[in-house]
C-alpha positions in Angstrom: -6.9 13.3 -0.4 -8.8 11.2 2.2 -7.0 8.2 3.7 -8.5 4.9 2.5 -5.9 2.3 3.6 -6.0 1.2 7.2 -3.7 -0.4 9.7 -3.2 -4.0 8.8 -3.6 -3.3 5.1 -0.8 -0.7 5.4 1.5 -3.0 7.2 1.0 -5.8 4.6 1.5 -3.4 1.7 4.7 -2.0 3.2 6.1 -5.4 4.0 5.3 -6.8 0.6 6.7 -3.7 -1.1 9.9 -3.9 0.8 10.3 -7.6 0.1 9.8 -7.1 -3.6 12.1 -4.1 -3.9 14.8 -5.9 -1.8 14.5 -8.9 -4.1 14.8 -6.7 -7.2 17.8 -4.9 -5.7 19.5 -8.2 -5.0 19.3 -9.3 -8.7 15.8 -10.6 -8.8 13.5 -10.2 -11.9 12.9 -6.7 -13.2 9.1 -7.0 -12.5 9.8 -7.2 -8.8 10.3 -3.4 -8.9 6.5 -3.2 -8.9 6.9 -3.4 -5.2 7.4 0.3 -5.2 3.6 0.7 -5.8 2.4 -1.1 -2.6 5.2 0.4 -0.7 4.1 3.9 -1.7 0.4 3.3 -1.2 1.1 1.8 2.3 3.4 4.7 3.2 0.9 7.5 2.2 -2.2 5.6 3.3 -4.1 6.3 0.0 -4.8 3.9 -2.9 -6.2 5.2 -6.2 -8.1 2.0 -7.1 -9.6 2.0 -3.6 -10.9 5.5 -4.2 -12.3 4.7 -7.7 -14.2 1.6 -6.4 -15.2 3.1 -3.1 -13.2 0.7 -0.8 -12.0 1.9 2.5 -10.0 -0.2 5.1 -9.2 2.8 7.3 -11.2 2.8 10.5 -12.5 6.3 11.2 -14.6 6.9 14.3 -17.8 8.8 13.6 -18.5 11.9 15.6 -21.9 12.5 17.1 
């Protein structure tokens, strides 16, 4: 599994995910639990839709 979620993208996903999960835990709407998805993808650095569509926000230095 190759990383495809980069720095700023990861921070935004983790922040949004934590915000949604916290809102759901404090009695917010049930749909706010969807925050688990961006939280997980930000934490592991890999996003399945990015892999399917060929997106990559992870900056990798090329050798050579």
